N, C-alpha and C positions, 0 to 999 in steps of 0.2 A: 508580070511583076505586080500588077494591081491585085490579082488573086492571091499571090503569096503574101502581100502586105495585109490584106483582109484576113487571111488565115491566121497570121501572127497576132493580129488584134483580137480575133475571136478566142485564140488560145489564152492570151493574157487575161481577157475578161473571165473566162472559165476558171482560171487559176485564182483570180481575185475573189470570185464568188465562193470558190472552195475554201479559201483561207478565212473568209468572213463567216462561213457557216459554223455553228456550234456542233462539234463532233466529239463523242466520247472516245477515249483511247481503246484500241482493240487488242485482243490477245492477252496472254499472261494470266496469273492467278486472279480469282474473283476478288473484287474490291469489297471489303467489309468495313472499311474505316469511314466514320461519319465526316462530313465536310466541316471545316473550321474556318474562322476568319484569320487571315494572316496580316492584314493591314487595313487601316481606315483613314479617311479624310473627313473631318479633321482628326487629330489625335484625341484619344480619350482624355477628357478633362480640359479641353481647349476653352479659352474665354474670348470675349469680344468677337465672336463669330458673326460675319456679315454676308457670307456667300449665300447663294440660292440653291446650293446642291451639296450633298455629302456622298461618300462612296465607301464601299466595302469590297476588299479583295478576298476571294475565297481560295481555298487550297486546291480546289478541283472544279470542274464544270458542274453547274447547277441546273436542275430542272426548273426552267423559268416559271412554269405554271404553278409550281409548289410555293413560290415566293409571293404570289399575288395577295394572298390573305394571311401572310406571316410577317408583315411589317407593321409595327405598332409604334406610334409617335405620341409622346406625352410631354407637355399638354397637347391636346388634340390639334392636329393640322388637317383640315378637311380636304384640301386640294393639293395633291402631289402626284407625280407619276414615276414609274420605274423604267430605267433604261439600262441595257446590258451591253457590255463590250468584253467578249471573251469570258474570263472568270470574274469580272468586276461588275458589281451592281451599283448603279448610280441612282440616287433618289433626288428628284428635282422638285423643289417647293414652288407651287404655283400661287400660294398666298405668302405674304410677308410674315416673317416670324415676329413674335412679340419681343419688345425691347426688355433688357434687363431680366431675362428669363432663362432658367436652366431647362434644357430639353434632354429627354432620354429617348433614344431610338432603339427599339428591341427587335431583333430578328428571331422569330420563334422557331420552335423545334419541328414545325411542319415542313421546313425547308429540307429538300432532299437532293442528293447528288444525281447527276444525269445517268451515270453508267448503271448503278445497281440499286438506285432508290434508297440509299442509306440516309436516314434522317439525322439532323444535327442532334448531338447527344444532349445539349443544353442550350438555352437561349443565350444570345450574345447581346450585350447592352453597351451602347455608345452614349456617353454623356458629354454635352458641351453647353456653353452659355453664350447668349447674345450680349451679356453684360460683362463686368470685370470680375465677377466672382461666381463660383460654382456652389450651388446648394449640394451638400454632401450627405444629407439624410438618407438612411437606408432602412428598408423593412424586408425581412426575409423569413422564409419558413418552408413548410412542406405540405403537400396535399396527400393525405392517406387514401389510397385507392389501389385496386389491383392493376389498373392501367391509367396512371396519372399523366402520361406524356400527352402534351397538347392541351391540357386543361388551362383555361385562362384565369388570371387573377385580376380583378378590378379594384382600383383604389379611388376613393372619392374624398376630396378635401372638404371638410365640414366647416360650416360657419355657425349660424344659429339654428340650422335645421337639425332636429332631433333624430330624424330617420331619413334614409334615402332608399329609393326603390330602384334596383338595377334593371327591372323590366321596363321602366319608364325613362330613366336617365342614363346617358352614356357616361362612362367613367372619365375621370381626369387623367388617370394613369393606367396603363395596361401592360401586363407581362404574361409570359407563358411558361408552364412547367416543363422540365426535362423528363427523361424516362424514369428518373429516381424520385420524381415528385417535387423537387426543389424549385423555388422561384425566388426572384430578387427584384426589388424596386431600388433604383438609385436616383440621385439628383433630386431628392425630396426636400421641400422647405419645412420650416417649423410650423406644425399645424396638427389638428386632430383629423384622423382619417377613418373612414369606414371601408372595410375590405370584404370582398366576396370572391369565392372560387366558383367558376362556372364552366361546365363543359359546353362551350358555345358552338353548337352544331352548325349553325349557318353563318358564323363569323361576322355577326353584326354588332358585336360589343353590347348586346342587350341580353338579359335573361328571359327565357320563355319557359312556360310551365312544363313542357315536355323535356326540358334539359335538367341535368343534375346541378345542384348548387350546394356550396358550403359556407358556413357562417363562422365568424370569430366569436369568442366568448365576451368580448368588450370592444369598444372603439380603441383605435391605436393612436397614442399621442406621442409625437416627436417633440421633445422639449426644446430642441434647438436645431439649426440647419446642418449640424454635423453629427447628430445622434444616430445610432445604429441599433435597431431592435431586431432580434432574431427569435425563432420559435413561435412565430405567428402561424399556427397550423390549422388545417381544415380537414374535415371529413365530409364527403359528398353524400347528399341524399336527393331523393326525388320528391318534390312537393306536388301533391295531387289533391285538388279540392273539388274536382268534378265528380258528380254522382254517377254511379253505374245506371244505365238505362236499359229497360227491357225491350229488346229488338224484335224477338220472334218467339212464338209459342207453337209447339207441334205435339199433338197427341200421338204417341208412337204405337200404342196398343190400348186395350180397354182399361189398363191399370197404370199407365205411365204417361207423363207429360214432360217434354223437354223444353227448357227455357234457355234462351240465348241472350246474354247481356253484352253490353258494349265494351266490357273489360273483364279482366280476371277477377273471379269471385273468391272471397275468403270462405272456404268450405267449413272452417271451424266455427263459423257464426251462423250456419244454416239452422233453421228451426221450422219444423212442419206446421207449427201454429201460425206462422206468418203467411200461410196460403189457405185459400178456401175455394171450393168449387160451388158455383151458384147455378141452380136450375131456374132460369127466369120464367119458364112455363108454369112451374108449380110453386115458385118462390121458396123452394127448399135449398138448404146449404149442406154440403158434404165436406167433412174434414179430410185433410191430407194426413196420411199415416207416416210417410217417410220423406225426408228431403236430404239429398246427398249428391256427391260428385260421381262416384263410380269410375268409369273409364272414359268419360266424355272430355272434350277440350276444356281448358281452364276457364273460358268465359261462359261455359254452359253448366247447368245443374239439372237434376232430375227430381221430380216429385212423383210419388206413387200413392195409390189409394185403393180401397176395396171396390170391386166392380158392382156398381149399383146405379149407373147412369143410363138414361134412355136416349136412344139414337135420334128419335124424332124431336126431342126437346131442344130449346135454345140454351146452350151451356156457356158459362163464362168462368174464367179463373181470376180470382182476386189475389194479387201478389203484394205483400207488404215489404218491409225493409229487408233488403239484401245488401251485404257489405262488400266493398272491394278491399284490396290488400292494404289500403291506406286508411281504412275505417270510415270511408264515406258511404252513407246509406242511400239506397235508391228510394225514389218517391213511390208511393202506392200507385199501382196500375191495375186496371181491369181489362182483360182481353177475351174475345170470343174464342171458344174451343170448337174445333171441327172434329166431330166424333169419329173415332177409329174403332171399328168393330172387331179387329184382330185380337184373339184371346192371348193372354200371357200364360204359357204352359211350361216355361223354363224355370227350373229350380235355381236358386242363387248359387254362384260359384265363388271360390276364393281367388283373389288376384294376387295372393302371396302373404306370407307372414315373415317379417324381417326385423332385425334389431332396430329399434327406433332411432338410435344415434347414427345410423347410416353405415356402421362398420360391418364387416363380415361376421365377426364373432360377438357374442353377447357380453356386455359389461357386467361382471358379477358384483361390482360395488353398487351399481344403480341400474339393475336390469329392467328393461322395458322392451316390449315387442309391439310392432305396429301391424295390425291385421286389416286387410282391405278386401272388400267384396264387390261384385259387379252390380249388386242391387241392394236396396234398403232392406234391412233385416231387423228382427226383434231379438238380437243376440243377448243372452244372459250368461251369468257366471256358471250356471248349471251345465252349459254346453262345453265348458272348458275344463281340461284336466292337464296339470303340469306335473311331469314325472321326472325324477332323477334317474341316472343309470342304474342305481341300486333298487329302483322300483318304489321309492318314497314319493308320496303325493304331496305337493307343495301348494297351499292355497294361493289364489291370485285375486287381484282387484281388476275391475273392468271400467274403463273410462271411455266415453264416446266423444270422438271428434265430430263426426256427423253420422248419419244412420247407415253408412256403408264403410266407415273407417273407425277403428277402435285401438286404444292403447291397453295392453295387458301387462300387468306388473306382478311378478312373484312377490309374496308378502313375507318370505323368509330369505335370509342371506344365502346366496348361492356359493358353491365352491369354485375356485379358479381352475382353469384347464380341465373342465368336466363336461360331460355330455348330458343333455336334457332333451325332453320331447314334450311339445305342446300338442294335445289331442283336441280336436274340435268335432263335436257330435252334431252333424248337420240335420239330424232328424229332430232336434230339439228347438229349432227356430225355422221361420219361414219368411217369405217376402209378403208384400201387401195382398197378392192374389191367393195366398195360402200355399204356394208351392214350396216343397221341401224335398230333401233326398235322404233316404235311410242309409247313411254312410258316416263313418268316422274317419277323418283324415289326420295324419300325423305329420308334424313339422319338427324335424330334429335341429338342435342347436348345440354349439359348443361355446363355453365361456373362455374369455381371455385368460392367458396364463398370468398369474400374479406377478411373476418375476419380470414380465414385459412392461408392467406399469411402473412409472417412476414418480417421484416427488419433484415439484417445481416450487421454489421459494425465492423471495426477494423482498425488497423494500421500496416504498414510494417516498421520496424526499419532498419536503415542502408541501406536504399534503394539506389541503384546506380543511376547515372544521367539519364540513359536511361529510356524510358517509362516502367512502371511496370504494369503488368496485374495480377489480382487476379481471380482465377478460383474456382468455386464451382462445383465439379464433383459428380453428383448423383450416388451413388453406386448401386441403384436398376435398373434404366432405362438407365444409362450411358449418360444422357443428361448433358450439361454443361452450366452454367451461367458465364458470364465474365464481368468484369468492370475494368477500369483503375484507378489507384490511383491518388490522388492529388499530387502536387509537394512536399508536406510535408509528403506523405506516407499514408494518410487516404483513406479509401475506404468504400463504402456503397452499398448494394443491397436492393432495396425497396420492392420487392415482390417475396419472396422465398417460394416455396411450401414445405410442411412438408416432411421430409425424412432424410436419413443419407447422409452426404456429406464428400468427401475428399477435403480439402482446400489447395490450393497451389498457388504460385505466381512465375512469371519469369520476368527477365529483357530483354526487346526486343532490343537486341544490334544492330541488322541489320534493325530494323524498318519494318519488313514484317508482323507484327501483329500476329505471331504464334511462338510457342516454337520450337527451333531448337535443336535436340538431339545430334548433332555432327556427324562426319563421319570418315571413315578410309582412303578413297581415294576421294578427298584430305584429308590429316590429319587435322582434325578440332575438337576443343573442343565443348562441349555443351554450351548453354547459361546458365547464372546463374539462379538458382531457389531455392526456399525454400518452406517448407510445414509445416502444422500443424500436429504434431505427432499423435494426437487423431482425430478420425472422429468427425464431427460436427453433433449433433442431433438437427434438426430443428423441433419444435412442433408448432401446430396451436396456434395462439394468444399469443405466447411467443417470443417477439423480442430478438435477440441475439446481444450482444455488447461485445467489448473487444476481438474480434477474432484477436489476435495479432500474428505476425510472425516476424522473424528477418533474414536478410541476413548475 
């Protein structure tokens, strides 16, 4: 009897534990629906709240770990804990809430369901007040980015402070973007606010330099506690103020030195004049002939020179300014070179010649070819011949990106849907060691069919007085088309290739011809911009009109 009673107790305990355990449903079709909130305590908009906990009922079981860094309380509550019971999340406040204060609790889009890890489609915001009224001010907008889901938006209530630094001060209010980039602040009081969008990788509600950040074009002013402002939008950028550092130097043969830097180098700003070889034994200096990228990694560059160094001498390389992709220049550095007596006997090779716009076919309206070599070369126009299918020779211009990468442009208008050949005579140029090859290589191309290119036109409403530029941003190959609007705000692109485009426009306030994202030091807002919320589908032979946007 005792054994039977003990067995029953054990079975009941096991059943209780089984019921208490969070278990996803099994079987059936795959769950693709995002979790949603079906009930809250208190109700949204509740006043005179005095409890020490609130709760959210979800539509399905939630991965508890995903919620740990996805709960945001504004104004900030430093101490609280999360407690779960089935599909219900309870937030228990360990600090007393402020009196006569409107609170917003945001559940961010990082929250996922337990079964198939579906994320919440958009943030959920609960607003309640510890006083007898709710502040109803709202600020909303969108973050423009290819992957905006999870981006945080920080809001700071400003007093007399002209600037606020999100890397030093935590925000008063926090919310998170959904997969479409939209965000919403609710329960805001009448005040002036500074807003920042931050891809907060470590979820500490602070901006760090390795994170992306977006700025507004001005501070946001809510004139009263029931005002609602929309269209406060952001574009993200990466602020990088650190200089590239020269980490390593290797002489790979008698004519080449490989330099490795701490970050990606802008190959378009390389100059051989920024490098010098110093023979400290004789106090002689030797110039660098070529500086280029070739086919090395993005953080590396190559310099090449004529073979005139002595193995027994003490040799150094003096490296001047080298620029990263953000325009930061390296400091001058001098490093010892360990001589490599291996001779360079290889002739330069082509790494390919392709349309510069990244498309398969050449744009006949603005043709440009990008030629790459594996070594620095003294390429000139004499080595280039551009020929039509009929055998007509078309003159070309030659522009150097670096000593191994060139842009070649035909100087006469090309025909659409036609074949052309670029011939490069490799015997007419050489590398720094004098190596060349007695061969002519042909690179065939075909131009885009004219009927495949279409016009795109529209109007910018409420355009500011500054020049306004409209950008078609190709989502596939990331090329950009740009045009300036007329004084009345009209714009037109005459020859747009088929594809999907993000369409946006900005007011060039400082006249530098490019969009300025803003900065923290000095404290500076972004330039005004607007964008089309839907991507633009451009199809062959279908001109697109009424692509309208509004500032």
